[in-house]
C-alpha positions in Angstrom: 0.3 58.5 -94.2 3.1 59.0 -96.7 6.8 58.2 -96.5 7.8 61.7 -95.7 5.7 61.9 -92.8 7.0 58.6 -91.4 10.8 58.3 -92.0 11.0 55.3 -89.8 8.9 53.3 -92.1 11.0 54.4 -95.1 14.2 53.3 -93.3 12.7 50.0 -92.6 11.9 49.5 -96.2 15.5 50.2 -97.1 16.7 47.5 -94.8 18.2 49.6 -92.1 17.4 48.8 -88.5 16.0 51.6 -86.6 15.1 51.2 -82.8 11.7 52.1 -81.6 11.2 55.0 -79.3 8.5 54.9 -76.6 7.3 58.0 -75.0 7.0 57.5 -71.2 6.9 59.4 -67.9 8.8 58.5 -64.8 6.4 57.9 -61.9 7.5 57.4 -58.3 6.6 54.0 -56.8 6.5 55.2 -53.2 2.7 54.8 -52.9 2.6 51.5 -54.7 5.3 50.0 -52.3 3.4 51.3 -49.3 0.2 49.7 -50.5 2.0 46.4 -51.2 3.6 46.6 -47.7 0.1 47.0 -46.2 -1.2 44.0 -48.1 1.7 41.7 -47.4 1.0 40.7 -43.7 -2.5 39.5 -44.5 -1.2 36.3 -46.4 1.4 35.8 -43.8 -1.2 35.8 -40.9 -3.5 33.5 -43.0 -0.6 31.1 -43.6 0.4 31.1 -40.0 -3.1 30.5 -38.9 -3.5 27.6 -41.2 -0.2 26.1 -40.2 -1.1 26.4 -36.4 -4.5 24.9 -37.1 -2.9 22.1 -39.0 -0.4 21.5 -36.3 -3.1 21.4 -33.6 -5.2 19.0 -35.6 -2.3 16.7 -36.2 -1.4 16.7 -32.5 -5.0 15.9 -31.6 -5.1 13.1 -34.2 -1.8 11.7 -33.0 -2.8 11.8 -29.2 -3.2 8.5 -27.5 -6.8 9.2 -26.3 -8.0 10.2 -29.8 -6.3 7.2 -31.2 -8.0 4.9 -28.7 -11.4 6.4 -29.4 -10.8 6.3 -33.2 -9.8 2.6 -32.9 -12.9 1.9 -30.7 -15.2 3.6 -33.1 -13.8 1.6 -36.0 -14.1 -1.5 -34.0 -17.7 -0.8 -33.2 -18.5 -0.1 -36.9 -17.1 -3.4 -37.9 -19.1 -5.1 -35.1 -22.3 -3.2 -36.0 -24.1 -6.1 -37.6 -23.3 -8.4 -34.6 -24.5 -5.7 -32.2 -27.8 -5.2 -34.1 -28.4 -9.0 -34.0 -27.6 -9.1 -30.4 -30.0 -6.2 -29.6 -32.8 -7.9 -31.6 -32.2 -11.1 -29.6 -32.4 -9.1 -26.4 -35.7 -7.6 -27.5 -37.2 -10.9 -28.2 -35.9 -12.5 -25.0 -37.1 -9.5 -23.0 -40.7 -10.1 -24.1 -40.3 -13.8 -23.4 -39.2 -13.0 -19.9 -42.1 -10.7 -19.4 -44.5 -13.4 -20.5 -42.8 -15.9 -18.2 -43.1 -13.5 -15.2 -46.7 -12.8 -16.0 -47.6 -16.5 -16.3 -45.7 -17.2 -13.0 -47.6 -14.5 -11.2 -50.9 -15.4 -12.6 -50.6 -19.2 -11.9 -48.6 -19.0 -8.7 -45.9 -21.1 -10.3 -43.3 -20.3 -7.6 -45.7 -21.2 -4.8 -46.9 -24.4 -6.6 -43.1 -25.4 -6.9 -42.9 -25.1 -3.1 -45.9 -27.3 -2.8 -44.4 -30.0 -5.1 -41.1 -29.9 -3.2 -43.0 -30.3 0.1 -45.0 -33.2 -1.3 -41.8 -34.9 -2.5 -40.0 -34.4 0.8 -43.0 -35.6 2.8 -43.3 -32.4 4.7 -47.1 -32.2 5.3 -47.0 -28.9 7.3 -44.9 -27.2 4.7 -47.3 -28.4 1.9 -50.3 -27.2 3.9 -48.7 -23.8 4.5 -47.9 -23.3 0.8 -51.4 -24.2 -0.3 -52.9 -21.8 2.3 -50.6 -19.1 1.0 -51.9 -19.7 -2.5 -55.6 -19.5 -1.4 -55.0 -16.5 0.7 -53.1 -14.7 -2.1 -55.8 -15.5 -4.6 -58.5 -14.0 -2.3 -56.5 -10.9 -1.7 -55.7 -10.5 -5.4 -59.4 -10.7 -6.4 -60.3 -8.3 -3.6 -57.6 -5.8 -4.7 -58.9 -6.1 -8.2 -62.5 -5.4 -7.2 -61.5 -2.4 -5.1 -59.4 -1.0 -8.0 -62.1 -1.4 -10.5 -64.7 0.2 -8.2 -62.5 3.2 -7.6 -61.8 3.6 -11.3 -65.5 3.4 -12.1 -66.4 6.0 -9.5 -63.6 8.4 -10.6 -64.7 8.1 -14.3 -68.3 8.7 -13.4 -67.5 11.8 -11.4 -65.2 13.2 -14.1 -67.8 12.6 -16.8 -70.6 14.4 -14.9 -68.3 17.4 -14.1 -67.1 17.7 -17.7 -70.6 17.4 -19.1 -71.9 20.1 -16.7 -69.0 22.4 -17.6 -69.8 21.9 -21.4 -73.5 22.7 -20.9 -72.8 25.9 -18.9 -70.3 27.0 -21.6 -72.9 26.5 -24.3 -75.5 28.6 -22.5 -73.2 31.3 -21.0 -70.5 33.3 -22.6 -67.1 32.9 -20.7 -66.9 36.7 -20.5 -70.1 36.8 -18.4 -69.0 34.1 -16.0 -67.8 34.8 -12.5 -64.1 34.8 -12.0 -63.9 31.6 -10.1 -65.8 29.8 -12.8 -63.4 31.1 -15.4 -60.5 29.7 -13.3 -62.2 26.3 -13.3 -62.5 26.4 -17.1 -58.8 27.4 -17.3 -57.8 24.4 -15.2 -59.9 22.1 -17.4 -58.3 23.5 -20.6 -54.8 23.1 -19.1 -55.5 19.5 -18.1 -56.9 18.7 -21.6 -53.8 20.3 -23.2 -51.5 18.4 -20.9 -53.2 15.1 -21.7 -53.0 15.8 -25.4 -49.3 16.6 -25.2 -48.6 13.6 -23.2 -50.6 11.3 -25.5 -48.9 12.7 -28.6 -45.3 12.2 -27.0 -46.2 8.7 -25.7 -47.4 7.8 -29.2 -44.0 8.8 -30.5 -41.6 7.7 -27.6 -43.7 4.9 -26.1 -42.6 2.3 -28.6 -39.0 3.3 -28.2 -39.2 3.2 -24.4 -41.0 -0.1 -24.7 -38.2 -1.5 -26.9 -35.5 -0.2 -24.5 -37.2 -1.8 -21.5 -37.5 -5.1 -23.4 -33.8 -5.0 -24.4 -32.8 -4.3 -20.8 -35.0 -7.1 -19.6 -33.5 -9.5 -22.1 -29.9 -8.6 -21.6 -27.3 -11.1 -20.5 -27.7 -11.7 -16.8 -23.9 -12.0 -16.1 -22.5 -8.7 -15.1 -20.0 -6.6 -17.0 -19.8 -5.1 -20.4 -17.5 -7.1 -22.6 -18.8 -5.5 -25.7 -17.0 -2.2 -24.6 -13.7 -3.9 -24.9 -11.0 -1.6 -26.1 -9.4 -3.2 -29.2 -6.1 -1.3 -28.9 -5.1 -3.4 -25.8 -2.8 -6.3 -26.2 -5.1 -8.4 -23.9 -8.4 -7.4 -25.6 -9.3 -11.0 -26.1 -9.2 -11.6 -22.4 -10.4 -8.4 -20.8 -11.1 -9.1 -17.1 -14.5 -7.9 -15.9 -17.3 -9.4 -13.9 -18.6 -11.3 -16.9 -15.3 -13.0 -17.6 -14.8 -13.7 -13.9 -18.3 -15.3 -13.5 -17.7 -17.4 -16.6 -14.3 -18.6 -15.3 -15.8 -19.5 -11.9 -18.7 -21.3 -13.6 -16.3 -23.6 -15.4 -14.0 -24.2 -12.4 -15.3 -27.7 -11.6 -16.4 -27.0 -8.1 -19.7 -28.9 -7.5 -21.6 -26.3 -5.4 -20.5 -23.5 -7.9 -21.8 -25.7 -10.8 -25.2 -26.2 -9.1 -25.4 -22.6 -8.2 -24.9 -21.4 -11.8 -27.2 -24.1 -13.2 -30.0 -22.9 -11.1 -29.6 -19.4 -12.5 -27.7 -17.9 -9.6 -25.8 -14.6 -9.9 -22.6 -13.8 -8.0 -22.5 -10.9 -5.7 -19.5 -8.6 -6.3 -18.7 -6.8 -3.1 -16.1 -4.9 -5.1 -16.6 -4.7 -8.8 -13.7 -5.5 -11.1 -11.6 -2.4 -11.1 -8.1 -1.4 -12.1 -5.6 -2.0 -9.4 -2.0 -1.1 -10.4 -0.8 -3.4 -13.2 -3.9 -5.6 -12.9 -7.5 -6.0 -12.0 -9.0 -6.6 -8.6 -12.5 -7.9 -7.5 -14.0 -9.1 -4.3 -16.8 -11.7 -4.6 -19.2 -13.2 -2.1 -19.2 -16.8 -3.0 -22.5 -18.9 -2.8 -23.4 -21.3 -0.1 -21.2 -24.3 0.2 -18.2 -22.6 -1.5 -15.2 -21.3 0.3 -12.3 -19.2 -1.1 -9.9 -22.2 -0.4 -11.8 -24.3 -2.9 -11.2 -21.7 -5.5 -7.5 -21.2 -4.6 -7.0 -25.0 -4.9 -8.0 -24.8 -8.5 -5.9 -21.8 -9.4 -4.4 -23.3 -12.6 -7.8 -23.9 -14.0 -9.0 -20.4 -13.0 -6.0 -18.9 -14.6 -6.6 -20.8 -17.8 -10.2 -19.7 -17.8 -9.2 -16.1 -17.4 -6.5 -16.4 -20.2 -3.6 -15.8 -17.8 -0.7 -17.7 -16.4 -0.8 -19.0 -12.9 1.7 -16.4 -11.7 -0.7 -13.7 -13.0 -3.8 -15.1 -11.1 -4.0 -14.7 -7.4 -7.2 -16.0 -5.7 -7.0 -15.5 -1.9 -9.3 -15.5 1.1 -10.8 -12.2 2.1 -12.1 -11.1 5.5 -14.3 -14.2 5.6 -14.0 -17.8 4.3 -16.8 -17.2 1.9 -15.3 -14.0 0.4 -12.9 -14.3 -2.5 -10.3 -11.7 -3.2 -9.2 -12.1 -6.8 -6.3 -10.1 -8.3 -5.4 -10.8 -12.0 -2.3 -9.2 -13.6 -2.2 -7.7 -17.0 -0.6 -9.9 -19.5 3.2 -9.9 -19.3 3.5 -7.2 -16.6 5.2 -9.6 -14.1 7.7 -11.0 -16.4 10.0 -7.9 -16.4 12.3 -7.0 -13.6 11.9 -4.3 -10.9 14.4 -1.9 -12.5 17.2 0.0 -10.9 17.3 0.3 -7.1 16.1 3.9 -6.2 19.2 4.5 -4.0 21.7 3.1 -6.5 23.4 6.4 -7.5 22.4 8.9 -4.9 20.2 9.5 -1.8 20.2 8.4 1.8 18.0 6.1 3.8 16.1 6.2 7.1 15.6 2.8 8.7 12.7 4.3 10.7 10.9 5.0 7.4 12.0 1.8 5.6 14.4 1.1 2.6 13.3 0.4 -1.0 12.9 -3.4 -1.4 11.0 -4.0 -4.7 7.9 -3.5 -6.7 4.5 -5.0 -5.7 2.2 -6.7 -8.2 0.5 -3.3 -8.5 3.7 -1.7 -9.7 4.3 0.3 -6.4 7.6 0.6 -4.7 7.8 -1.1 -1.3 9.6 0.6 1.5 10.5 -2.4 3.5 10.0 -1.8 7.3 13.1 -2.5 9.4 12.5 -0.8 12.8 10.2 -2.9 15.0 10.3 -5.7 12.5 12.2 -9.0 12.0 12.7 -10.7 8.8 12.6 -14.4 7.6 13.7 -14.8 4.0 13.9 -18.2 2.3 13.5 -20.1 -0.9 15.2 -22.6 -3.1 18.9 -22.0 -4.0 19.6 -19.3 -6.5 16.3 -17.6 -6.4 17.4 -14.2 -4.9 17.1 -14.6 -1.1 20.7 -13.5 -0.4 20.5 -10.6 -2.8 17.2 -9.5 -1.1 19.0 -9.5 2.3 21.9 -7.6 0.7 19.5 -5.0 -0.6 18.0 -4.5 2.9 21.5 -4.2 4.4 22.6 -1.7 1.7 19.6 0.5 2.4 20.4 0.3 6.1 24.0 1.1 5.4 22.9 4.5 3.9 21.6 5.5 7.3 24.6 6.8 9.3 22.9 6.0 12.6 22.6 2.2 11.8 25.1 -0.4 13.0 25.3 -3.7 10.9 26.5 -7.1 12.0 26.6 -9.9 9.4 27.3 -13.7 9.8 27.4 -16.0 6.8 27.2 -19.6 7.8 28.9 -20.8 4.7 31.5 -19.9 2.1 29.8 -17.1 0.1 31.3 -13.7 -0.9 27.9 -12.1 -1.4 28.5 -9.7 1.5 32.3 -9.1 1.1 31.8 -5.5 -0.4 29.8 -4.6 2.7 32.7 -5.5 5.0 34.1 -1.9 5.4 30.6 -0.8 6.7 30.1 -3.8 9.1 30.9 -3.6 12.8 31.1 -7.5 12.9 31.5 -9.8 9.9 32.3 -13.5 9.9 32.0 -15.9 7.1 32.6 -19.7 7.1 31.4 -23.1 8.0 33.6 -24.0 10.9 32.5 -24.0 14.6 34.2 -20.6 15.3 31.8 -18.8 13.1 28.8 -20.4 14.9 30.4 -19.6 18.2 30.8 -15.9 17.2 27.2 -15.8 16.0 26.0 -17.0 19.3 28.2 -14.5 21.0 26.6 -11.8 18.9 23.2 -12.9 19.9 24.1 -13.0 23.5 25.6 -9.5 23.3 22.5 -8.3 21.7 20.4 -9.7 24.6 22.5 -7.8 27.0 22.4 -4.7 24.8 18.6 -5.1 24.9 18.6 -5.0 28.7 20.9 -2.0 28.7 18.6 -0.1 26.3 15.6 -1.0 28.5 17.3 0.6 31.4 18.3 3.7 29.4 14.8 4.2 28.1 13.5 4.0 31.6 15.8 6.8 32.7 14.7 9.2 30.0 12.2 11.9 30.7 8.7 10.6 30.1 10.0 7.1 30.1 9.4 6.4 26.3 8.3 2.9 25.6 10.5 2.4 22.5 13.4 3.8 20.5 12.5 6.8 18.3 14.4 8.8 15.7 15.0 11.6 18.2 16.6 9.2 20.7 18.6 7.3 18.0 20.1 10.6 16.9 21.7 11.2 20.4 25.0 9.3 20.4 25.5 9.4 24.1 22.4 7.2 24.7 23.5 4.4 22.4 19.9 3.7 21.1 20.8 3.7 17.4 19.4 1.0 15.1 21.4 -2.3 15.4 20.8 -4.9 12.6 22.1 -8.4 12.8 21.9 -10.5 9.6 22.5 -14.3 9.6 22.6 -15.9 6.1 22.0 -19.7 5.9 20.7 -19.5 9.5 19.5 -23.1 9.4 23.2 -24.1 9.7 23.4 -22.2 13.0 20.0 -23.5 14.4 20.9 -27.1 13.5 24.4 -26.9 14.9 25.0 -29.7 17.4 26.8 -27.5 19.9 25.5 -24.0 19.5 22.1 -24.6 17.9 20.0 -24.7 21.1 21.6 -21.5 22.4 21.2 -19.7 19.1 17.5 -20.7 19.0 16.8 -19.4 22.6 18.6 -16.1 22.1 17.1 -15.4 18.7 13.6 -16.1 19.9 14.2 -13.7 22.9 15.5 -11.0 20.6 12.6 -11.4 18.1 10.0 -11.2 20.9 11.4 -8.2 22.8 14.2 -6.5 20.8 12.1 -4.7 18.3 11.1 -1.8 20.5 14.8 -1.3 21.4 15.9 -0.7 17.9 17.4 -4.3 17.5 16.5 -5.9 14.2 17.1 -9.6 13.1 17.4 -10.6 9.5 17.4 -14.3 8.8 17.8 -16.1 5.5 17.6 -19.8 4.7 17.2 -22.2 1.9 15.7 -24.9 4.1 12.6 -23.5 5.8 11.4 -26.7 7.5 10.2 -27.3 11.0 13.5 -28.9 11.9 15.7 -26.2 10.6 13.7 -23.1 11.6 12.3 -23.1 15.1 8.5 -22.7 15.2 8.7 -19.8 17.6 10.8 -17.8 15.1 8.2 -18.5 12.3 5.4 -17.5 14.7 6.9 -14.3 15.8 8.8 -12.7 12.9 7.0 -9.7 11.5 8.0 -10.0 7.8 8.0 -13.3 5.9 9.5 -13.5 2.4 9.3 -16.7 0.3 10.9 -17.1 -3.0 10.2 -20.3 -5.0 9.7 -23.1 -2.6 9.0 -26.8 -3.1 6.0 -27.5 -1.1 3.3 -26.2 1.4 5.5 -27.0 4.4 8.2 -24.6 3.3 5.7 -22.1 2.2 3.9 -22.0 5.6 7.3 -22.2 7.4 8.3 -18.8 5.8 4.9 -17.0 5.5 3.1 -18.4 8.6 0.7 -21.2 9.3 -2.4 -21.4 7.1 -1.0 -19.2 4.3 -1.0 -22.0 1.8 -4.7 -22.8 2.5 -5.6 -19.1 2.1 -4.1 -19.1 -1.4 -0.9 -17.2 -0.5 1.5 -19.6 -2.2 5.1 -19.3 -3.2 4.9 -22.8 -4.7 3.5 -21.3 -7.8 6.7 -19.4 -8.5 8.9 -21.1 -11.1 12.6 -21.9 -10.7 14.8 -19.5 -12.7 11.9 -18.1 -14.6 10.6 -16.2 -11.6 14.0 -15.5 -10.0 13.9 -12.4 -7.9 10.1 -12.6 -7.4 8.8 -13.4 -4.0 5.6 -13.7 -2.0 5.8 -11.6 1.1 3.6 -11.0 4.2 3.9 -8.2 6.7 5.8 -5.7 4.6 2.8 -3.6 3.8 -0.7 -3.2 5.2 -2.0 -5.7 2.6 -2.4 -9.4 3.7 0.3 -10.4 1.1 2.3 -8.9 -1.7 3.9 -10.3 -4.8 7.2 -8.5 -4.9 9.8 -8.2 -7.7 12.8 -7.4 -5.6 15.5 -4.9 -6.6 18.7 -6.4 -7.6 22.0 -4.5 -7.0 24.4 -6.2 -9.4 27.4 -8.0 -7.9 28.9 -10.5 -10.2 31.8 -11.1 -12.6 32.7 -7.9 -14.3 30.0 -5.7 -12.7 30.1 -4.5 -9.1 27.4 -1.9 -8.2 27.5 -2.7 -4.4 30.9 -1.2 -3.7 30.0 2.3 -4.9 27.0 2.3 -2.6 29.2 1.2 0.3 31.6 4.0 -0.4 28.8 6.4 -0.2 27.7 4.9 3.1 31.3 5.3 4.4 31.4 9.0 3.3 28.0 9.5 5.2 29.5 8.1 8.3 32.6 10.4 8.0 30.4 13.3 7.3 28.4 12.7 10.6 31.5 11.9 12.6 30.3 8.4 13.5 32.5 5.3 13.8 31.6 2.0 12.1 31.5 0.1 15.4 29.0 2.3 17.1 28.3 -0.1 20.0 32.0 -0.7 20.7 32.8 3.0 20.6 29.9 3.7 23.0 31.2 1.2 25.5 34.9 2.5 25.3 34.3 6.2 24.8 30.9 7.1 26.2 31.0 9.7 28.9 29.4 9.1 32.3 25.6 9.3 32.2 24.2 12.7 33.3 23.1 12.9 37.0 20.0 14.8 36.7 19.6 15.5 40.4 23.2 16.7 40.8 22.9 18.9 37.6 19.7 20.5 39.0 21.5 21.2 42.3 24.3 22.8 40.4 21.8 24.9 38.4 20.4 26.4 41.5 23.8 28.1 42.0 23.4 28.6 45.7 20.1 30.4 45.4 17.3 29.3 47.7 14.5 29.6 45.1 15.1 29.5 41.3 12.4 29.8 38.7 11.8 26.5 36.7 12.5 28.4 33.4 15.9 29.6 34.8 16.8 26.1 35.9 15.9 24.6 32.6 18.0 27.3 30.7 21.0 26.6 32.9 20.7 22.9 32.4 20.6 23.3 28.6 23.7 25.6 28.8 25.4 23.1 31.0 24.8 20.0 28.9 23.1 20.7 25.6 23.4 17.1 24.3 21.5 15.8 27.4 19.0 18.7 28.0 18.7 20.2 24.6 15.3 18.7 24.0 13.9 19.1 27.6 10.8 21.0 28.4 9.3 22.1 31.7 7.4 18.8 31.7 10.6 16.9 31.5 12.1 18.9 34.4 9.0 18.1 36.5 9.3 14.4 35.7 13.0 14.4 36.7 12.2 16.0 40.0 9.2 13.6 40.6 11.5 10.5 40.2 13.4 11.8 43.3 10.3 12.6 45.3 10.4 16.4 44.5 8.1 18.8 42.7 8.2 22.5 41.7 6.7 24.8 44.2 4.8 28.0 43.7 6.3 31.2 45.1 5.1 34.7 44.5 3.0 33.5 41.6 5.7 31.7 39.7 6.9 28.0 39.8 10.3 27.6 41.5 12.7 24.9 42.5 13.9 25.0 46.1 17.6 24.4 46.5 17.2 23.0 50.1 14.8 20.3 48.8 17.3 19.3 46.1 20.2 19.1 48.6 18.1 17.0 51.0 17.3 14.6 48.1 20.9 14.3 47.2 21.9 13.6 50.8 19.2 11.0 51.2 20.2 9.2 48.1 23.9 9.0 49.1 22.9 7.6 52.5 20.7 4.9 50.9 23.4 3.8 48.5 26.1 3.6 51.2 23.9 1.3 53.3 22.6 -1.0 50.5 24.3 -4.2 49.4 24.2 -5.1 45.7 22.0 -8.1 44.9 23.7 -10.8 42.9 22.2 -11.9 39.6 19.7 -9.1 39.2 19.1 -7.7 35.7 19.8 -11.0 33.8 17.6 -12.7 31.3 16.0 -9.6 30.0 14.1 -8.6 33.3 13.9 -4.8 33.4 14.9 -3.2 36.7 12.7 -1.1 38.9 12.5 2.7 38.3 14.8 3.4 41.3 18.3 4.8 41.3 20.2 1.7 42.5 22.4 0.3 39.8 21.8 -3.3 38.8 24.9 -5.4 38.5 25.0 -7.9 35.6 24.6 -11.5 36.2 28.3 -12.3 35.4 29.6 -10.0 38.1 30.7 -12.8 40.4 32.3 -15.0 37.7 36.0 -15.1 37.0 38.0 -15.8 33.9 35.2 -15.0 31.4 36.6 -11.6 30.4 34.6 -9.2 28.2 32.3 -10.3 25.4 34.4 -8.3 23.0 38.0 -8.1 22.1 40.6 -8.0 24.9 41.9 -4.8 23.6 38.5 -3.2 24.2 38.4 -4.7 27.6 41.7 -3.0 28.5 40.5 0.3 27.2 37.2 0.0 29.0 38.1 -1.2 32.5 37.8 1.1 35.4 41.4 0.8 36.3 42.4 2.5 33.1 40.3 5.5 33.9 42.3 6.4 37.0 39.8 5.0 39.4 37.2 7.6 38.3 33.8 6.7 39.8 30.6 7.3 37.9 27.6 9.2 39.3 25.8 7.3 42.0 22.6 7.0 40.0 24.1 6.2 36.6 23.2 2.9 34.9 25.9 0.3 34.7 27.7 -0.1 31.5 29.1 -3.3 29.9 32.5 -2.4 31.3 31.1 -2.4 34.8 29.8 -5.8 34.4 32.9 -7.5 32.9 
């Protein structure tokens, strides 16, 4: 190519810069973009799949269960040499035990031991019996051996003959020419031979393995449990509680019969194997002969040390029998924390018929303390939480708008001051007037108990006790009534009022529970002199914080509790503050309870907001604080069932029972709202009447009702009241004659409440209005 043909090269040689020119064609990129768009989602999906897979794998690796199994696997890998050595030892010891058993059976070592013992004890008859047993067993053994060998030889001879004959026939005759039945015989023979060969080949391979497994199982440790499966991620892995550890702890307890039992190779019987029970482990053990649960409970510190626990975390108690040990061992450190916030601290209401939150059991469960049909005795050393426990019970009851609360503090203590707006009666102090008011309250409750008994007897069906349905009817006055006495030993030891207080309290505890009357007693001196024995014997719920000795322990929890291993003496001062041993609050024989604490101290008052909520509940339900006083001053005359039924007949001769019931409900919904035809029949039966059948339906005859009314009036006009009836808690008959109180003939005593209430409640202030003839007497009538 010359310069003329390529001017560009010529210009370059002359030094002039000439730009290059490229020939190109503009092409549309629509197709390329579409193809790129189609390929783009594939990496995105792959990336999303990888990310999701990685996330799931990460979550699985971080989960608690995988972490535990990973830790357990790593632990077992580290312990692999030790495990192999243990298995080899088990293998050798298993063969040794087999040899020992075989030698014992062959030489009658067990029976010969009986002969030696009989010879040493001088029991000729026992020695002769053991020797005769050896001779008889030897003869029987050789006889059985001969019979077995004879049967084996006969069976082998018969099989040999049959197999030889089948082989000769098969050599002489082709199987195709044989009869069908003979072919079936050869098929059975071939199948049996193949099965034997298959079994022998597998036994040759698996036999040694099975033999080794059996030897290891025979040579394993005799003590139960599987400590080698301890999970290493637990804080208490070094003292994991199982049957092995329990047996070892009991073997080193220092009880002579237990030591002899374990030395002779005995094995404990676990009626309930060690299992998880709340925040601890529970086991039930049948103890050997000569050992009782009390012996183990007496050595509780040693047992706790052997189990690697504190005494507070180890609770050996007597089971259903003296020879059965119930053992509960807490997980390390679980009993050192508090119970947490009270469940009703910020919101919620309570129902005393269902119980109120009281604390956490040793199993970590919330205890709903029973109040209805229960009486409480709470005690312990000063400053251990007995007053705050009683305050918690009262706070729960205060959140039930149907409950009425009375509190008497026999000392100068402000613990119950925030509850004052919610209390119907409240006295605090150490002077005689407080003791006198407390005795007056007890006496008023005994009279209230009698009144409630009469009221229950007048209800349809005559219910035996107060129920929620009856408590919700304000006109009956059967609401729950709770009397709390703090430092009650000061009242029972009072020189002037102590004897009266004791008699009245015992009467209330024995009979008041079914009438909705509850007694809460707290003391720091639970001795036989300060707390009457009848109170300790009859209270339903006993609560013991840290106490000094077994006398105080049994004075609070009941006789024999200390010997049974239920001991508050193990609780430590200050360290276990707020923790108590309680009986009767659940179905269990005892509970170790960490009580809820509603703070009331300098700078923090969580009690007052709860009381404010309780007052709001009262206002919402339209109930006064002093329910009993309001009932006595403002309660309308009780309904006269017979008169109301006569009015419901409305002049008709016969009225259907359904119509009478509907008219009664319309007339007095509060009284008859829950009635049924059965209740109507019961009301008629009390007056000697009964529904009659007319034209195929049940009716009430107005003439019969009018005659019953006239008869009742005649009887009441001709009957004189009997003085003194109805006192001392004796329930009246089921009749309609009112029972005057025992103080009717006395003068100058006045009412048992304020004089202002007396003036409002006297009959003269009601314009001489007379109650229905069959109504029950009120407190105002007896004043």
